[in-house]
N, C-alpha and C positions, 0 to 999 in steps of 0.2 A: 504494500500500500504506500502511495506517495507520502513522503514526510516521515516515515518510520525510520528511527535510528536504532540499530542493534545496540543493546547494552553489553558491556564487556562481561564475559564469563559464561552467560547462559543463552545467548543468541535471541533473547526476547526483545521486543520493541517497547519504547516508552509509550507509544500510542495504544498498542494492543493491551499493555499492562494496565493502563488507566481505565480502559473500557471494561476489561475483565474484572477489575476490582469492584465495579459497580454492580456486578451480579451477586445476589445474596448467596452466602456459603451454603445455606440449606438447599437452595435450588440447585447449585452445582453438585452437592452431595447426592441429591435425588437423581439428577441426571446421570451421574456415574453409575449408580445402582441400576438404573433402567438400562443403560447401554450394556453393562456387564450381564444383566439378567437376560438380555436378548442374544448373548454371544458366549464368550468364554466362561462367564460366571455360571451360566446354566450348565455348561459342560462340566464345570468343577463340582457342582452339586451332584450330577448324575455319576461322576467318577467316584465321589466319596461314597455314594450308596453302593456302587459297583464293587469297591474294594472291601467294604464291610461284608457284602454278599460273598465275595471270593474267600475272605478270611474265615468266614463261618461255614463254608461249604465242607462237605466230607472229603472232597478231592484236595490234596495239598496244592498250594499255590504254584509250585514248580511244575505240576502236571496239568495246569490249566493253560488255555490258549486264547488269544484274541486276534481276530482277523481285521486288517486294515484294508480299506478300499474293496469291499466285497462286491460281487455281482448282485444286482437287484432284480434281475429277471433272467430266465433262461432264453428269452427271445432277444437276440442281439440288438436290434434297433430300439426296442423298448428299454433295454438295459442302458444303452447310450443316452436315451432321453432322460431317464432317471438320474444318471450320473451328472449330466450337464445341468439339470434343474437343481440338484443338490449343491453343486459348486456355485451356481449363480445365486441362489437364495442365501447361501452361507456368507456371501460378500455384501449382502444388504446392510448388516450392522457396521461394516467398514465404511460404507457410503454415509450412513447415519452419523458415525463418529466424526468423519471429515466435515460433514455439513455443520454439525454443532460447533466444531473448532473454528469454523470460518464465520461464525455469527458476528464477530467483531469487525468484519470487513476485510480481514487479512486472509490470504490464501492458506487453507489448512495444509495443502500439499507442500508449500514452501515453509510453513510454520514448523512442521515436524520433519522436514527434510526428506519427503517422499518423492524426490525428483532425481534426475540423472544429470545434474548440472556439471558434474565432473565424472563422466562415466567410467573412465579407466581407473581412477582412484577408488570410486565406489565399488567397482567389481573386484579390485584388488583387496580392499578391506573386507568385502564380503567373503571372498575365498579364504583369506587368512583367518577370519572368525570361524568359518566352517571347519577349517583344519584344527584350530585350537579346541573347538567343542566336539567335533565329530570323532576324532581318534580316541580321546579319553572316554567319550560317551560309549563307543563300541566296547571298549574294555570293561567299562562299568556295567554294561548290560550283561556281558559274559560272566562277570563276577557275581552279579545279581542272580543269574540263572543257576550258577554253581551253588550259591548260598540258599537257593530256594525262595527268594523274596521277589522274584520277577517272573511274570508269566511268559509263555512262549508267544512272542509277538510275530505274527505272520504278516510281513509287510506287503506282499504282493499276491493277493488272492483273486484279483479281477480276472475273469475268463479272457482267454486270448482271442482278440479280434483285430481287425485292421486299425481300429480306433483306440486300442488299449493304451499304447504308449502316449499318444497325445492327451488322453484323458488323465493319465497319471501325472503328466507334466502340469496340466491345469490344476490338478488336485494339490500338487506340491506348492504351486504359486498361491492357490487359495488359502492353504494353511498358513503360509508365510505372511500374507497380507492380513489375514484375520488376527493372528496372534501378535505380530509385531506392531501393527497399527493400533490395535485396541489395548493389548496388555502392556505395551511399552509407550508408544508415542502418545496416544490419547490419555492413558491413565496418568503418566508422569506429568503431562501438561496440566491436567486438572488437579492433581495432588499438589503441584507447585502453586497453583492459584489458591488452593485451600490451605497453603502455608504449612504443609507437612515438611518435616525435616528430611534432608536428602537420604539419610540412612533408612528412614521409615518408608520413603518412596521406593527405594530399591528393594527393600524387604517385601513390601506389599506386592510388587510386580513379580518378584521371584517366587513367592509362595503361591501366588495365583497360577503362574505357569506350572509349577510342580503339581498343584492340586488337580488341574484338569487332565493330568497324565496318570493319576492314581489308578485308573482302571487297568493300567499295565503292570501294576505292582509297586512295591515300596522302592525298589531300585530306580525305576524311571522317575518317581517323584523326586528322589534325591538328585539324580542327574539333571533333570529339567530345572529344578530349583537353582542348582549351581549355574546352569546355562542362563537362567533368568537374572542372576546377580551380574554376570558378565555383560549381558545385553543391556540391562537397565542402566548399569553404570556407564557403559559406552554411550548410550543415548543421553544420559544426564550431562555428560561432559561435552558432547559434540552436537547434540540436537539434530541428529541425522538418523532417520529410521531406515532409509533405503539400503545401506550396507547390511542391516540386520535382515531385511527381506531377502536380499541376495543370498546371505549365508544360510538362512532357514530353507530357502528354495533348494539350494545345493544339497543340504543335508537330507531333505526329503526325496530329492531326485535319486540320490545314492541309495536310499532305503527302498524306494518304490521301483525304480527302473534298473538301477545298477545292482540290486540285490542278487539277481540270478547270475551275475558275472563273478560273484565271490566263489572261489573254489569250494566244492562240497566238503573237503577235509577241514578247511578253515571254519566253515559254518558249523560243522560238528564240534570242533574244538571250543567255539564260542557259545555253543548251546543254541544255535539258530536252526530253525526248521527249514 
């Protein structure tokens, strides 16, 4: 917005800050709960119920499994329709969050750094973050399987069709946009306006990320909470969410599409099916 001057340290503007401060804190708090309730917060509640159900089941956690990206119909074109509808509607809360963040007149895309203004640097940062998170994450998953606190996560269960890989790519991008825009960019912007301390902001974002992965077991909760700390602190310091979207997309692409490329012996060693 013309006339906005970035403030040193957090990338916010004097103009947008003055407008945001006029919004009652109770209204902002209610808005946050509504946005989370329509997106990752809802997933967190279901995941909490799921882990309670898993832990109280007769089958040990290590012998349970969860399938990601399952087929939704034995009829290929109907399955494709369901897949695309699921991806499209999952992105509606992202659009809502961006719309709400732009209420002050400033572009929400620019506000949270969801742009490719410096594409090579953004891609490089995203790839580096993916490596930092992905390799230890895979080892942590294997350790969790060995310890019996992580379920068997079957990353690629979608039936094989001509459209399977494009849909998995779209699913990876959808997951990245949903989680990074809402659980990091939107949430930290609003918590900053609500005057939460930086440590509390990072902790809230990290615990939220871990909680909606609880359906995969205790290990993924810990791993994703650690990832949440890294991603939230990165955003808090740089106010750029696009590198996080790139990193998350790469991680999911490896899990969804590249999964089959991992040698069978390696998968067996890591406890992957």
